[in-house]
Each structure stands twice: as structure tokens, then as C-alpha cells.
C-alpha positions as CSV (number, residue, x, y, z in Angstrom):
1,X,-8.2,-40.0,39.4
2,X,-8.0,-36.4,39.6
3,X,-5.1,-34.5,39.1
4,X,-5.6,-31.7,41.7
5,X,-2.5,-29.1,42.0
6,X,-1.3,-28.7,45.6
7,X,-1.2,-25.1,47.3
8,X,2.2,-25.3,46.8
9,X,2.1,-25.9,43.0
10,X,-0.5,-23.0,42.9
11,X,1.6,-20.5,44.9
12,X,4.5,-21.1,42.4
13,X,2.3,-20.1,39.3
14,X,1.1,-17.2,41.2
15,X,4.7,-16.1,42.2
16,X,5.7,-17.0,38.5
17,X,3.2,-14.6,37.3
18,X,3.9,-11.9,39.9
19,X,7.5,-11.9,38.8
20,X,6.5,-11.6,35.0
21,X,4.3,-8.4,35.9
22,X,7.2,-7.1,38.0
23,X,9.7,-7.5,35.4
24,X,7.1,-5.8,32.7
25,X,6.8,-3.0,34.6
26,X,10.2,-2.2,35.8
27,X,11.2,-2.3,31.8
28,X,8.2,-0.2,31.2
29,X,9.3,2.6,33.8
30,X,12.7,2.5,32.3
31,X,11.3,2.7,29.3
32,X,9.2,5.5,30.1
33,X,11.9,7.5,32.0
34,X,14.6,6.9,29.3
35,X,16.5,5.4,31.6
36,X,19.0,2.3,31.6
37,X,19.1,-0.5,33.8
38,X,23.0,0.9,35.0
39,X,21.1,4.4,35.7
40,X,18.4,2.6,38.2
41,X,21.1,0.8,39.9
42,X,22.6,3.5,40.7
43,X,19.5,5.3,42.0
44,X,18.4,2.4,44.0
45,X,21.7,1.4,45.2
46,X,21.7,-2.4,43.8
47,X,24.2,-4.3,41.8
48,X,23.9,-4.6,38.1
49,X,23.4,-8.3,38.7
50,X,20.7,-7.8,41.0
51,X,19.0,-5.4,38.7
52,X,19.3,-7.4,36.0
53,X,17.5,-10.7,37.9
54,X,14.6,-8.2,38.9
55,X,14.1,-6.8,35.2
56,X,14.2,-10.4,33.9
57,X,11.9,-12.0,36.6
58,X,14.3,-14.0,38.0
59,X,13.8,-13.0,41.3
60,X,11.2,-10.6,43.1
61,X,12.6,-7.1,44.5
62,X,13.2,-6.5,48.4
63,X,10.5,-4.3,50.4
64,X,13.3,-1.8,50.6
65,X,13.2,-1.2,46.8
66,X,9.8,-1.0,46.5
67,X,9.9,1.8,49.0
68,X,12.6,3.6,47.5
69,X,10.9,3.1,44.0
70,X,8.2,4.7,45.1
71,X,9.8,7.4,47.0
72,X,11.7,8.1,43.5
73,X,8.7,7.8,40.9
74,X,5.5,7.4,43.2
75,X,4.7,4.1,42.1
76,X,1.5,2.2,43.4
77,X,3.3,-0.6,45.0
78,X,0.2,-2.9,44.9
79,X,-0.4,-2.4,41.1
80,X,3.3,-2.4,40.4
81,X,2.8,-6.2,41.8
82,X,-0.3,-7.3,40.7
83,X,-0.9,-5.2,37.3
84,X,1.2,-4.6,34.1
85,X,1.5,-1.1,33.7
86,X,1.1,-0.4,30.0
87,X,-0.2,3.4,30.7
88,X,1.4,5.4,33.2
89,X,0.4,8.5,34.9
90,X,3.3,10.4,33.7
91,X,2.9,8.8,30.3
92,X,-1.0,10.1,29.7
93,X,-2.4,13.5,28.7
94,X,-3.4,16.0,31.3
95,X,-6.9,15.6,30.4
96,X,-8.3,16.5,34.0
97,X,-7.1,17.0,37.9
98,X,-7.4,13.4,38.3
99,X,-5.8,10.8,36.0
100,X,-8.2,8.3,34.6
101,X,-7.9,4.8,35.4
102,X,-6.6,1.9,32.9
103,X,-9.8,0.3,33.4
104,X,-11.7,3.7,32.1
105,X,-8.8,4.1,29.3
106,X,-8.9,0.6,28.2
107,X,-12.8,0.8,27.8
108,X,-12.9,3.0,25.5
109,X,-11.3,0.9,23.1
110,X,-13.7,-2.4,23.7
111,X,-15.7,-3.6,21.0
112,X,-16.0,-4.9,17.5
113,X,-14.4,-3.8,14.5
114,X,-14.7,-4.7,11.1
115,X,-11.1,-5.5,9.7
116,X,-10.1,-4.7,5.9
117,X,-6.9,-5.5,4.5
118,X,-5.1,-6.8,1.7
119,X,-4.8,-10.6,0.4
120,X,-1.3,-11.3,0.5
121,X,-1.5,-14.9,-0.9
122,X,-0.1,-13.9,-4.5
123,X,3.5,-14.3,-5.1
124,X,5.5,-11.3,-5.0
125,X,5.8,-9.4,-8.0
126,X,3.0,-11.1,-9.5
127,X,-0.2,-9.4,-8.0
128,X,-2.7,-8.7,-10.8
129,X,-5.7,-9.3,-8.7
130,X,-8.3,-6.2,-9.3
131,X,-9.9,-4.5,-6.0
132,X,-12.4,-6.3,-5.4
133,X,-10.5,-9.8,-5.3
134,X,-7.6,-8.2,-3.4
135,X,-9.2,-6.6,-0.5
136,X,-9.9,-8.9,2.5
137,X,-12.2,-8.8,5.3
138,X,-12.7,-9.7,9.0
139,X,-14.0,-8.9,12.6
140,X,-11.9,-8.0,15.4
141,X,-13.2,-7.6,19.2
142,X,-11.2,-6.2,22.0
143,X,-12.8,-7.2,25.4
144,X,-11.6,-6.9,29.4
145,X,-10.9,-10.3,30.9
146,X,-10.2,-10.7,34.8
147,X,-6.6,-12.3,35.0
148,X,-6.0,-15.1,37.7
149,X,-4.6,-12.8,40.1
150,X,-8.0,-10.5,39.9
151,X,-6.7,-7.9,37.8
152,X,-7.9,-6.5,34.4
153,X,-6.1,-8.0,31.1
154,X,-7.6,-6.6,27.7
155,X,-7.7,-9.4,25.1
156,X,-8.4,-9.7,21.3
157,X,-10.7,-12.1,19.3
158,X,-10.5,-12.3,15.7
159,X,-11.9,-14.1,12.7
160,X,-9.8,-12.9,9.5
161,X,-9.2,-14.0,6.4
162,X,-13.2,-13.5,5.0
163,X,-13.6,-13.0,1.5
164,X,-16.3,-11.3,1.3
165,X,-17.7,-7.9,2.8
166,X,-20.9,-9.1,3.6
167,X,-19.6,-12.3,5.9
168,X,-17.7,-9.9,8.1
169,X,-20.8,-7.6,8.7
170,X,-23.4,-10.3,9.4
171,X,-20.6,-12.0,11.9
172,X,-20.4,-8.1,13.6
173,X,-24.3,-7.8,13.2
174,X,-25.0,-11.4,15.0
175,X,-22.1,-10.9,17.7
176,X,-23.2,-7.5,18.6
177,X,-20.9,-4.8,19.8
178,X,-19.3,-5.7,22.4
179,X,-18.6,-9.9,22.4
180,X,-16.7,-11.7,24.6
181,X,-13.7,-13.7,23.1
182,X,-15.2,-17.3,23.4
183,X,-18.5,-16.0,21.5
184,X,-16.2,-15.0,18.7
185,X,-14.3,-18.3,18.8
186,X,-17.8,-20.3,18.6
187,X,-19.0,-18.1,15.8
188,X,-16.0,-18.7,13.9
189,X,-16.0,-22.7,14.7
190,X,-19.5,-22.4,12.8
191,X,-18.0,-20.6,9.5
192,X,-17.1,-21.9,6.7
193,X,-14.6,-19.4,5.6
194,X,-12.2,-17.2,8.0
195,X,-9.7,-18.0,10.5
196,X,-9.6,-17.5,14.4
197,X,-6.9,-15.9,16.0
198,X,-6.6,-14.4,20.0
199,X,-4.2,-12.7,21.5
200,X,-3.7,-9.3,23.7
201,X,-4.2,-5.6,23.4
202,X,-1.9,-2.7,24.9
203,X,-1.4,0.6,24.7
204,X,1.0,3.5,24.4
205,X,0.1,7.1,24.6
206,X,0.4,7.3,20.8
207,X,-0.1,3.6,19.7
208,X,-2.2,0.4,20.0
209,X,-0.5,-3.0,20.2
210,X,-2.5,-5.9,19.0
211,X,-0.6,-9.2,19.4
212,X,-2.6,-12.2,17.6
213,X,-2.0,-15.7,17.3
214,X,-3.8,-18.8,15.4
215,X,-2.3,-22.0,17.0
216,X,0.8,-23.0,16.1
217,X,1.0,-21.8,12.4
218,X,0.6,-18.2,12.7
219,X,1.1,-15.0,14.5
220,X,0.4,-11.2,13.6
221,X,1.5,-8.0,15.4
222,X,-0.9,-5.1,14.7
223,X,0.3,-1.5,15.5
224,X,-2.3,1.0,15.1
225,X,-1.2,5.0,14.8
226,X,-3.1,8.1,16.7
227,X,-4.9,6.1,19.3
228,X,-5.5,9.4,21.1
229,X,-6.1,8.0,24.6
230,X,-7.4,11.2,25.8
231,X,-10.6,11.4,23.7
232,X,-13.9,9.3,23.7
233,X,-14.5,6.1,22.5
234,X,-12.2,4.8,19.7
235,X,-13.8,4.3,16.5
236,X,-11.0,2.8,14.2
237,X,-8.0,3.7,12.4
238,X,-5.3,2.7,10.3
239,X,-1.5,0.6,11.0
240,X,0.3,-2.0,10.0
241,X,0.5,-5.7,10.3
242,X,3.2,-8.4,10.2
243,X,2.2,-11.4,9.4
244,X,2.7,-14.4,7.5
245,X,1.1,-14.7,4.1
246,X,-1.0,-17.5,2.8
247,X,-1.0,-18.9,-0.4
248,X,2.0,-20.5,-2.4
249,X,4.6,-19.3,-0.1
250,X,4.0,-18.8,3.6
251,X,6.4,-15.9,4.0
252,X,6.4,-12.8,6.4
253,X,4.5,-9.9,5.0
254,X,4.1,-6.4,6.4
255,X,1.0,-4.6,4.9
256,X,-1.3,-2.1,5.9
257,X,-4.8,-2.8,7.9
258,X,-8.0,-0.9,8.6
259,X,-10.0,-1.0,11.6
260,X,-13.8,0.3,11.6
261,X,-16.7,0.0,14.3
262,X,-19.1,0.9,11.6
263,X,-19.8,-0.8,8.0
264,X,-18.0,1.8,5.7
265,X,-20.1,3.8,3.4
266,X,-17.5,3.3,0.2
267,X,-17.1,0.7,-2.5
268,X,-14.1,-1.9,-2.4
269,X,-12.8,0.2,-4.9
270,X,-12.3,3.0,-2.5
271,X,-11.5,1.1,0.3
272,X,-8.6,-0.7,-1.9
273,X,-7.4,3.1,-2.7
274,X,-7.6,4.2,0.6
275,X,-5.4,1.3,2.3
276,X,-2.7,1.9,-0.3
277,X,-1.4,5.0,1.7
278,X,1.4,5.9,-0.5
279,X,-0.3,5.5,-3.7
280,X,1.7,5.8,-6.9
281,X,2.3,9.1,-8.0
282,X,4.1,10.1,-11.6
283,X,4.7,13.1,-13.5
284,X,5.2,11.7,-17.0
285,X,6.4,15.1,-18.7
286,X,9.6,13.7,-19.7
287,X,8.4,10.6,-20.5
288,X,6.0,11.6,-22.7
289,X,8.5,13.8,-24.9
290,X,10.5,10.8,-25.0
291,X,8.4,8.4,-26.4
292,X,6.3,11.2,-28.9
293,X,10.0,11.3,-30.5
294,X,10.3,7.2,-30.8
295,X,7.0,7.1,-32.3
296,X,7.4,9.8,-34.9
297,X,11.0,8.2,-35.7
298,X,9.2,4.8,-35.7
299,X,6.0,5.3,-37.3
300,X,5.3,9.0,-38.8
301,X,8.5,10.6,-40.1
302,X,9.2,9.0,-43.5
303,X,12.9,8.2,-42.9
304,X,15.7,5.5,-43.4
305,X,15.9,4.9,-39.6
306,X,12.3,3.8,-39.6
307,X,12.1,1.4,-42.4
308,X,15.2,-0.3,-41.0
309,X,12.8,-2.0,-38.1
310,X,10.3,-4.8,-38.6
311,X,7.1,-4.3,-37.0
312,X,7.8,-6.7,-34.4
313,X,11.0,-5.1,-33.7
314,X,9.0,-1.5,-33.6
315,X,6.9,-3.4,-31.0
316,X,9.7,-4.6,-28.6
317,X,10.6,-0.7,-28.6
318,X,7.6,0.6,-27.5
319,X,6.9,-2.5,-25.0
320,X,10.7,-1.8,-23.5
321,X,9.8,1.8,-23.1
322,X,6.5,1.3,-21.6
323,X,7.9,-1.4,-18.9
324,X,11.2,0.8,-18.1
325,X,8.1,3.8,-17.0
326,X,6.2,1.8,-15.1
327,X,9.4,0.0,-13.3
328,X,10.5,3.6,-12.6
329,X,7.3,4.6,-11.2
330,X,6.9,1.7,-9.0
331,X,10.5,2.3,-7.9
332,X,9.6,5.9,-6.9
333,X,6.6,4.8,-4.6
334,X,5.6,2.3,-1.4
335,X,3.6,-0.4,-2.8
336,X,0.8,-1.8,-0.7
337,X,2.8,-4.4,1.1
338,X,6.5,-6.0,1.7
339,X,6.3,-9.8,1.4
340,X,10.0,-11.4,2.5
341,X,9.4,-14.3,-0.2
342,X,11.7,-17.7,-0.8
343,X,14.0,-15.6,-3.6
344,X,14.5,-12.5,-1.3
345,X,15.6,-14.9,1.8
346,X,17.6,-16.9,-0.7
347,X,19.4,-13.9,-2.0
348,X,20.0,-12.4,1.2
349,X,22.0,-15.6,2.2
350,X,24.1,-15.9,-0.5
351,X,25.0,-12.5,0.4
352,X,26.3,-13.1,3.9
353,X,27.5,-16.1,2.4
354,X,29.7,-14.3,0.3
355,X,30.5,-11.9,2.9
356,X,31.4,-15.0,5.3
357,X,33.4,-16.7,2.6
358,X,35.5,-13.4,2.0
359,X,36.3,-13.1,5.7
360,X,37.6,-16.7,5.8
361,X,39.9,-16.0,2.9
362,X,41.7,-13.0,4.4
């Protein structure tokens, strides 16, 4: 026997979605106008408790509230009730007399992108992979999809974790420039490698935000920089991704990620170097002078001091100098990603525990 939803249940589901949309739009409005809920309370003539309910999706604002909101902020009431306003007219650069619609803006980002990022599976501090082995590939697709209440939302489907560059380029070739999410899912199911992710795409005037998930095992949040919403079609860019690393430790990790609509005319080594961003730079003048002095003392100058050290002891001294120089260089520069390992988490826990125990003794 079919379990059909009643009209009342369907209406409840629709009301719930509207509450979420209005809540999100109110919060976005406050953010855009740099206002607090208290500021809006005073302007709109409602109590803080009522405003809190509106902003948290507890209840739908009154008709008078929407009319007053339109008067002060020139909102479109129909869109405010049915569509998440992630890009507002006030926030957009004035490219023409009439502001572009959200569909026009988001349409510039729809399509498939090749993805380049680092393999984060290795344990923190022991990443000795070559560029060929450390760069990982994927395909990410942004597409429009009509929601249950008839407005467009922008979704993301991705196939990530491909070890071979050719696999990502083949996937893009077979799926085309503008595949839908279901097409990407079916293709991912047919692949021996890679993992399927899906999520949402949103814009602000300066950044693109991509939230991804893979079942109940992983989440990823990508922030793209310089999306330039007043330009033509987006061809790609670089950003950060916060996700869960694979391998021995499933640990939180933040790293850089590059997207491109077109296959890059670069070697894997060049891609690797480009993604490092804060590539270590090191002025070794001072260290070179120190090393020369030590080499002379240990191996060149015939003096009693040099004769007091065995060959093994000399080797230890030289190795110690090199390790100190390398460590100094790494500490001066940002590495390619930061991973919260079990040891890091454990050390932090003990710091907190120590503070807690110290407070208890007071």
C-alpha cells in the first residue's frame, strides 16, 4: 500500500522550506547592511524575542513586517519568501543600468571544471611524495536545479580523488561542458577510482562557496577567491578546501585547490609548484658563512680541535647544521596544507586539561 502524503503534510513541508528561506534572507540582509538583530528590531518596531524567531526560522514574519522591510530596504517580497538571496542588488557591482538577475550571474559559473589539489593522506611531518605522486585530480560540476517551490538553486556534483590526470580529463570529455548532477553520479559509479561528492554553490561579491559531502563519511567546504561576478563566464581560480584527509589518519585538513574549465598546458611538477602558493624562500647567506667556518674547522684547517672529532662525530655535526637550516626555512614559510593530526589534538587536549586543573586548584 502506497504511503501518500496528505495535503496537510505537503503544506507543512512547504512552510518549513519558506521559513528556512526567510530566515536565511534576513540573516543575509543583516550581514550586508552590517546590522545586528537589535538594530533591526528598533527599525522595524518588533521585540528582540520576535526578531529572534524570525531570524531562526521559528515563525513567519507578519505582512506588516514585510511591507516595512520593503519600505526600508527595497526588497522584492515575493523573492524574499521563495528564494535564497545570496546576491543582492546592493551588493553587486553596478555593471549596467539594470542589475543582472541571480540566474544570469550564477549561469556564468555553471559547467564542469578540472580540479587540482594535494594528496593529504600522508601523516603530518612525513610527506615525502614527489610532485607526480602528491597532486590529486578530479572533476567538479556546477549546475542549476529547480527547487520544490519553483525557484532555481545551484548545485555541485564532483568526482574527486583521481590519481591520474588523464582520468579527470577523460571524465570531462565524456560528460561534456555542462553535465547535470545525476550524470556525474552515474559516471562516478562506473569508475574504479574516485569518490562522488554533491552539495551547493553560493556567491558573494568577492567569493564563491562550495559545500560538498560524501554520504556520512566526509564533508568539504571550498572557498574560491576573486570570482568577479561582474565579468564574463568564470574559467576557474584558486581557493582553499577544508575537508577530512584520507589515509592512516582521517583528520581535518586545510589546503589549496585549483579549478579550471580547460586542461592546463602545464606539467604535474608545474601544477605542484603553482599550488604551493607560499613557496618557501630562503636567504642562506648567514648560514653559508657559518657552514664554511665549520667545514674549515672540521676538515680543512690542520688543528688539534679537528683531530679531536671522529668521522662519525663530524657527520653528526654537519647533519645537525643542515637540519637546523631546513627547519628554520620551513618555520618561516607556509607549508602546502595544515592537518590536525591525532597528536595535535591530543596536545591541545592536554593544554586545556592543564588549564582546567590549574583553575580547580585555585
